[in-house]
Gaussian input, Z-matrix of N, CA and C with variables (Angstrom, degrees):
# hf/3-21g

backbone

0 1
 N
 C     1     B1
 C     2     B2     1     A1
 N     3     B3     2     A2     1     D1
 C     4     B4     3     A3     2     D2
 C     5     B5     4     A4     3     D3
 N     6     B6     5     A5     4     D4
 C     7     B7     6     A6     5     D5
 C     8     B8     7     A7     6     D6
 N     9     B9     8     A8     7     D7
 C    10    B10     9     A9     8     D8
 C    11    B11    10    A10     9     D9
 N    12    B12    11    A11    10    D10
 C    13    B13    12    A12    11    D11
 C    14    B14    13    A13    12    D12
 N    15    B15    14    A14    13    D13
 C    16    B16    15    A15    14    D14
 C    17    B17    16    A16    15    D15
 N    18    B18    17    A17    16    D16
 C    19    B19    18    A18    17    D17
 C    20    B20    19    A19    18    D18
 N    21    B21    20    A20    19    D19
 C    22    B22    21    A21    20    D20
 C    23    B23    22    A22    21    D21
 N    24    B24    23    A23    22    D22
 C    25    B25    24    A24    23    D23
 C    26    B26    25    A25    24    D24
 N    27    B27    26    A26    25    D25
 C    28    B28    27    A27    26    D26
 C    29    B29    28    A28    27    D27
 N    30    B30    29    A29    28    D28
 C    31    B31    30    A30    29    D29
 C    32    B32    31    A31    30    D30
 N    33    B33    32    A32    31    D31
 C    34    B34    33    A33    32    D32
 C    35    B35    34    A34    33    D33
 N    36    B36    35    A35    34    D34
 C    37    B37    36    A36    35    D35
 C    38    B38    37    A37    36    D36
 N    39    B39    38    A38    37    D37
 C    40    B40    39    A39    38    D38
 C    41    B41    40    A40    39    D39
 N    42    B42    41    A41    40    D40
 C    43    B43    42    A42    41    D41
 C    44    B44    43    A43    42    D42
 N    45    B45    44    A44    43    D43
 C    46    B46    45    A45    44    D44
 C    47    B47    46    A46    45    D45
 N    48    B48    47    A47    46    D46
 C    49    B49    48    A48    47    D47
 C    50    B50    49    A49    48    D48
 N    51    B51    50    A50    49    D49
 C    52    B52    51    A51    50    D50
 C    53    B53    52    A52    51    D51
 N    54    B54    53    A53    52    D52
 C    55    B55    54    A54    53    D53
 C    56    B56    55    A55    54    D54
 N    57    B57    56    A56    55    D55
 C    58    B58    57    A57    56    D56
 C    59    B59    58    A58    57    D57
 N    60    B60    59    A59    58    D58
 C    61    B61    60    A60    59    D59
 C    62    B62    61    A61    60    D60
 N    63    B63    62    A62    61    D61
 C    64    B64    63    A63    62    D62
 C    65    B65    64    A64    63    D63
 N    66    B66    65    A65    64    D64
 C    67    B67    66    A66    65    D65
 C    68    B68    67    A67    66    D66
 N    69    B69    68    A68    67    D67
 C    70    B70    69    A69    68    D68
 C    71    B71    70    A70    69    D69
 N    72    B72    71    A71    70    D70
 C    73    B73    72    A72    71    D71
 C    74    B74    73    A73    72    D72
 N    75    B75    74    A74    73    D73
 C    76    B76    75    A75    74    D74
 C    77    B77    76    A76    75    D75
 N    78    B78    77    A77    76    D76
 C    79    B79    78    A78    77    D77
 C    80    B80    79    A79    78    D78
 N    81    B81    80    A80    79    D79
 C    82    B82    81    A81    80    D80
 C    83    B83    82    A82    81    D81
 N    84    B84    83    A83    82    D82
 C    85    B85    84    A84    83    D83
 C    86    B86    85    A85    84    D84
 N    87    B87    86    A86    85    D85
 C    88    B88    87    A87    86    D86
 C    89    B89    88    A88    87    D87
 N    90    B90    89    A89    88    D88
 C    91    B91    90    A90    89    D89
 C    92    B92    91    A91    90    D90
 N    93    B93    92    A92    91    D91
 C    94    B94    93    A93    92    D92
 C    95    B95    94    A94    93    D93
 N    96    B96    95    A95    94    D94
 C    97    B97    96    A96    95    D95
 C    98    B98    97    A97    96    D96
 N    99    B99    98    A98    97    D97
 C   100   B100    99    A99    98    D98
 C   101   B101   100   A100    99    D99
 N   102   B102   101   A101   100   D100
 C   103   B103   102   A102   101   D101
 C   104   B104   103   A103   102   D102
 N   105   B105   104   A104   103   D103
 C   106   B106   105   A105   104   D104
 C   107   B107   106   A106   105   D105
 N   108   B108   107   A107   106   D106
 C   109   B109   108   A108   107   D107
 C   110   B110   109   A109   108   D108
 N   111   B111   110   A110   109   D109
 C   112   B112   111   A111   110   D110
 C   113   B113   112   A112   111   D111
 N   114   B114   113   A113   112   D112
 C   115   B115   114   A114   113   D113
 C   116   B116   115   A115   114   D114
 N   117   B117   116   A116   115   D115
 C   118   B118   117   A117   116   D116
 C   119   B119   118   A118   117   D117
 N   120   B120   119   A119   118   D118
 C   121   B121   120   A120   119   D119
 C   122   B122   121   A121   120   D120
 N   123   B123   122   A122   121   D121
 C   124   B124   123   A123   122   D122
 C   125   B125   124   A124   123   D123
 N   126   B126   125   A125   124   D124
 C   127   B127   126   A126   125   D125
 C   128   B128   127   A127   126   D126
 N   129   B129   128   A128   127   D127
 C   130   B130   129   A129   128   D128
 C   131   B131   130   A130   129   D129
 N   132   B132   131   A131   130   D130
 C   133   B133   132   A132   131   D131
 C   134   B134   133   A133   132   D132
 N   135   B135   134   A134   133   D133
 C   136   B136   135   A135   134   D134
 C   137   B137   136   A136   135   D135
 N   138   B138   137   A137   136   D136
 C   139   B139   138   A138   137   D137
 C   140   B140   139   A139   138   D138
 N   141   B141   140   A140   139   D139
 C   142   B142   141   A141   140   D140
 C   143   B143   142   A142   141   D141
 N   144   B144   143   A143   142   D142
 C   145   B145   144   A144   143   D143
 C   146   B146   145   A145   144   D144
 N   147   B147   146   A146   145   D145
 C   148   B148   147   A147   146   D146
 C   149   B149   148   A148   147   D147
 N   150   B150   149   A149   148   D148
 C   151   B151   150   A150   149   D149
 C   152   B152   151   A151   150   D150
 N   153   B153   152   A152   151   D151
 C   154   B154   153   A153   152   D152
 C   155   B155   154   A154   153   D153
 N   156   B156   155   A155   154   D154
 C   157   B157   156   A156   155   D155
 C   158   B158   157   A157   156   D156
 N   159   B159   158   A158   157   D157
 C   160   B160   159   A159   158   D158
 C   161   B161   160   A160   159   D159
 N   162   B162   161   A161   160   D160
 C   163   B163   162   A162   161   D161
 C   164   B164   163   A163   162   D162
 N   165   B165   164   A164   163   D163
 C   166   B166   165   A165   164   D164
 C   167   B167   166   A166   165   D165
 N   168   B168   167   A167   166   D166
 C   169   B169   168   A168   167   D167
 C   170   B170   169   A169   168   D168
 N   171   B171   170   A170   169   D169
 C   172   B172   171   A171   170   D170
 C   173   B173   172   A172   171   D171
 N   174   B174   173   A173   172   D172
 C   175   B175   174   A174   173   D173
 C   176   B176   175   A175   174   D174
 N   177   B177   176   A176   175   D175
 C   178   B178   177   A177   176   D176
 C   179   B179   178   A178   177   D177
 N   180   B180   179   A179   178   D178
 C   181   B181   180   A180   179   D179
 C   182   B182   181   A181   180   D180
 N   183   B183   182   A182   181   D181
 C   184   B184   183   A183   182   D182
 C   185   B185   184   A184   183   D183

   B1=1.4516
   B2=1.5304
   B3=1.3019
   B4=1.4638
   B5=1.5175
   B6=1.3174
   B7=1.4590
   B8=1.5189
   B9=1.3287
   B10=1.4555
   B11=1.5284
   B12=1.3157
   B13=1.4669
   B14=1.5191
   B15=1.3258
   B16=1.4601
   B17=1.5337
   B18=1.3041
   B19=1.4555
   B20=1.5220
   B21=1.3126
   B22=1.4598
   B23=1.5199
   B24=1.3113
   B25=1.4724
   B26=1.5179
   B27=1.3324
   B28=1.4672
   B29=1.5259
   B30=1.3163
   B31=1.4638
   B32=1.5261
   B33=1.3174
   B34=1.4630
   B35=1.5270
   B36=1.3161
   B37=1.4607
   B38=1.5196
   B39=1.3250
   B40=1.4612
   B41=1.5225
   B42=1.3164
   B43=1.4609
   B44=1.5264
   B45=1.3197
   B46=1.4608
   B47=1.5307
   B48=1.3284
   B49=1.4665
   B50=1.5242
   B51=1.3171
   B52=1.4661
   B53=1.5219
   B54=1.3169
   B55=1.4624
   B56=1.5161
   B57=1.3138
   B58=1.4585
   B59=1.5229
   B60=1.3148
   B61=1.4664
   B62=1.5192
   B63=1.3117
   B64=1.4627
   B65=1.5208
   B66=1.3215
   B67=1.4665
   B68=1.5107
   B69=1.3252
   B70=1.4653
   B71=1.5200
   B72=1.3242
   B73=1.4613
   B74=1.5190
   B75=1.3235
   B76=1.4576
   B77=1.5229
   B78=1.3324
   B79=1.4606
   B80=1.5184
   B81=1.3154
   B82=1.4660
   B83=1.5222
   B84=1.3163
   B85=1.4629
   B86=1.5185
   B87=1.3295
   B88=1.4647
   B89=1.5185
   B90=1.3101
   B91=1.4548
   B92=1.5292
   B93=1.3215
   B94=1.4647
   B95=1.5203
   B96=1.3152
   B97=1.4652
   B98=1.5324
   B99=1.3338
   B100=1.4718
   B101=1.5294
   B102=1.3104
   B103=1.4654
   B104=1.5226
   B105=1.3309
   B106=1.4517
   B107=1.5268
   B108=1.3246
   B109=1.4643
   B110=1.5241
   B111=1.3198
   B112=1.4669
   B113=1.5208
   B114=1.3184
   B115=1.4664
   B116=1.5236
   B117=1.3213
   B118=1.4641
   B119=1.5273
   B120=1.3291
   B121=1.4675
   B122=1.5262
   B123=1.3365
   B124=1.4614
   B125=1.5243
   B126=1.3104
   B127=1.4618
   B128=1.5372
   B129=1.3221
   B130=1.4635
   B131=1.5117
   B132=1.3260
   B133=1.4632
   B134=1.5306
   B135=1.3156
   B136=1.4642
   B137=1.5267
   B138=1.3263
   B139=1.4647
   B140=1.5235
   B141=1.3229
   B142=1.4565
   B143=1.5249
   B144=1.3234
   B145=1.4661
   B146=1.5197
   B147=1.3393
   B148=1.4694
   B149=1.5206
   B150=1.3305
   B151=1.4628
   B152=1.5307
   B153=1.3294
   B154=1.4665
   B155=1.5244
   B156=1.3103
   B157=1.4675
   B158=1.5282
   B159=1.3240
   B160=1.4659
   B161=1.5305
   B162=1.3150
   B163=1.4594
   B164=1.5248
   B165=1.3192
   B166=1.4667
   B167=1.5240
   B168=1.3147
   B169=1.4650
   B170=1.5204
   B171=1.3201
   B172=1.4674
   B173=1.5301
   B174=1.3188
   B175=1.4728
   B176=1.5275
   B177=1.3194
   B178=1.4637
   B179=1.5324
   B180=1.3174
   B181=1.4500
   B182=1.5175
   B183=1.2993
   B184=1.4665
   B185=1.4621
   A1=107.74
   A2=116.12
   A3=120.09
   A4=109.73
   A5=114.50
   A6=121.66
   A7=107.71
   A8=117.44
   A9=118.99
   A10=111.34
   A11=116.48
   A12=120.17
   A13=111.50
   A14=117.40
   A15=120.17
   A16=110.98
   A17=117.56
   A18=122.21
   A19=112.31
   A20=116.50
   A21=120.39
   A22=110.98
   A23=116.92
   A24=120.13
   A25=111.14
   A26=117.75
   A27=120.38
   A28=110.62
   A29=116.02
   A30=119.99
   A31=110.23
   A32=116.83
   A33=120.59
   A34=110.84
   A35=117.12
   A36=120.69
   A37=112.41
   A38=117.02
   A39=120.48
   A40=110.90
   A41=117.66
   A42=120.72
   A43=111.49
   A44=116.93
   A45=120.37
   A46=111.20
   A47=116.85
   A48=120.36
   A49=110.49
   A50=118.00
   A51=120.93
   A52=111.01
   A53=117.52
   A54=120.77
   A55=111.16
   A56=117.74
   A57=121.59
   A58=110.70
   A59=116.94
   A60=120.98
   A61=110.79
   A62=116.95
   A63=120.83
   A64=110.94
   A65=116.89
   A66=121.16
   A67=112.32
   A68=117.23
   A69=120.49
   A70=111.42
   A71=117.74
   A72=120.70
   A73=111.66
   A74=117.10
   A75=119.03
   A76=111.35
   A77=117.87
   A78=120.67
   A79=110.30
   A80=117.03
   A81=120.75
   A82=109.89
   A83=117.89
   A84=120.17
   A85=110.82
   A86=117.52
   A87=119.73
   A88=112.01
   A89=118.16
   A90=121.35
   A91=110.41
   A92=116.98
   A93=121.42
   A94=113.26
   A95=119.03
   A96=120.35
   A97=114.26
   A98=120.83
   A99=118.59
   A100=112.83
   A101=117.47
   A102=120.80
   A103=110.05
   A104=116.92
   A105=120.34
   A106=111.13
   A107=116.64
   A108=120.20
   A109=111.15
   A110=116.69
   A111=118.75
   A112=111.69
   A113=117.45
   A114=120.05
   A115=112.76
   A116=116.89
   A117=120.87
   A118=112.75
   A119=117.18
   A120=122.36
   A121=110.17
   A122=115.07
   A123=121.15
   A124=110.80
   A125=115.57
   A126=121.15
   A127=109.19
   A128=114.95
   A129=119.48
   A130=113.25
   A131=116.26
   A132=118.42
   A133=111.04
   A134=117.13
   A135=119.60
   A136=110.89
   A137=117.34
   A138=120.20
   A139=110.99
   A140=116.76
   A141=119.67
   A142=110.94
   A143=116.76
   A144=120.37
   A145=110.57
   A146=117.50
   A147=120.92
   A148=110.03
   A149=115.90
   A150=120.56
   A151=110.95
   A152=117.34
   A153=120.50
   A154=111.72
   A155=117.24
   A156=120.52
   A157=110.55
   A158=116.68
   A159=120.75
   A160=110.30
   A161=116.73
   A162=120.64
   A163=111.03
   A164=117.14
   A165=121.17
   A166=111.57
   A167=117.07
   A168=120.60
   A169=110.55
   A170=117.80
   A171=119.72
   A172=111.17
   A173=116.77
   A174=119.87
   A175=110.59
   A176=117.52
   A177=120.52
   A178=111.36
   A179=117.35
   A180=120.56
   A181=113.61
   A182=117.30
   A183=119.07
   A184=110.47
   D1=132.03
   D2=178.42
   D3=-108.15
   D4=142.00
   D5=178.61
   D6=-110.64
   D7=132.41
   D8=179.53
   D9=-59.70
   D10=134.59
   D11=-178.25
   D12=-70.68
   D13=-28.81
   D14=179.01
   D15=-63.24
   D16=-39.62
   D17=178.44
   D18=-65.45
   D19=-34.83
   D20=178.64
   D21=-63.96
   D22=-40.35
   D23=-179.25
   D24=-67.63
   D25=-35.10
   D26=177.14
   D27=-66.57
   D28=-40.71
   D29=178.52
   D30=-65.85
   D31=-43.12
   D32=177.78
   D33=-61.89
   D34=-41.60
   D35=177.87
   D36=-64.41
   D37=-41.18
   D38=179.06
   D39=-65.41
   D40=-40.97
   D41=177.94
   D42=-66.11
   D43=-38.38
   D44=178.71
   D45=-64.98
   D46=-42.09
   D47=178.34
   D48=-66.07
   D49=-40.55
   D50=178.50
   D51=-64.00
   D52=-41.67
   D53=178.77
   D54=-67.21
   D55=-39.30
   D56=177.34
   D57=-63.62
   D58=-42.81
   D59=178.66
   D60=-63.40
   D61=-43.70
   D62=179.13
   D63=-63.42
   D64=-42.66
   D65=178.36
   D66=-62.61
   D67=-41.86
   D68=178.11
   D69=-66.29
   D70=-38.85
   D71=179.04
   D72=-62.75
   D73=-44.67
   D74=-179.82
   D75=-70.57
   D76=-31.11
   D77=176.30
   D78=-66.04
   D79=-40.75
   D80=179.01
   D81=-62.36
   D82=-40.77
   D83=177.95
   D84=-63.80
   D85=-43.04
   D86=-179.81
   D87=-64.45
   D88=-32.05
   D89=176.01
   D90=-71.18
   D91=-34.21
   D92=-177.64
   D93=-82.37
   D94=-12.23
   D95=-176.25
   D96=-58.77
   D97=-41.37
   D98=177.79
   D99=-61.79
   D100=-37.10
   D101=177.95
   D102=-67.73
   D103=-41.90
   D104=177.00
   D105=-62.54
   D106=-37.65
   D107=-178.85
   D108=-64.83
   D109=-41.49
   D110=-178.54
   D111=-76.34
   D112=-41.66
   D113=-177.50
   D114=-70.23
   D115=-38.06
   D116=-176.64
   D117=-100.30
   D118=-0.85
   D119=-177.74
   D120=53.54
   D121=48.68
   D122=-176.16
   D123=-90.25
   D124=145.27
   D125=176.38
   D126=-84.71
   D127=176.65
   D128=179.77
   D129=-62.98
   D130=-39.88
   D131=-179.83
   D132=-69.43
   D133=-33.96
   D134=176.95
   D135=-67.53
   D136=-36.03
   D137=176.55
   D138=-65.66
   D139=-35.53
   D140=175.87
   D141=-65.70
   D142=-37.52
   D143=175.69
   D144=-63.30
   D145=-40.96
   D146=177.39
   D147=-57.34
   D148=-50.10
   D149=-176.38
   D150=-64.76
   D151=-43.34
   D152=-179.64
   D153=-66.29
   D154=-42.81
   D155=-179.97
   D156=-65.21
   D157=-41.69
   D158=179.75
   D159=-62.84
   D160=-45.14
   D161=179.50
   D162=-65.08
   D163=-40.37
   D164=178.96
   D165=-63.31
   D166=-43.78
   D167=179.06
   D168=-65.33
   D169=-43.61
   D170=178.24
   D171=-61.24
   D172=-41.76
   D173=-179.91
   D174=-66.85
   D175=-36.36
   D176=-179.03
   D177=-71.12
   D178=-31.48
   D179=-178.08
   D180=-79.66
   D181=-15.39
   D182=-177.89
   D183=-92.29

C-alpha cells in the first residue's frame, strides 16, 4: 500500500503547529506563575497544581 507523500507533509505540518501552540501555551503559564503566586498567595505546591491542571486540560482539548 502506498501513501501519498503530499499528505504526509500536511500531517507533519499540522503536528508541528500543534506542538508549537502547546509549547507556547505552557511557556505563557510559566511566565505568569510569579504573578499568580503573589496575587493568589499560592504556595509552591499550589503552583505545581496550576501548571499540571493547565497542561492536562490543554492535552484533553486537543
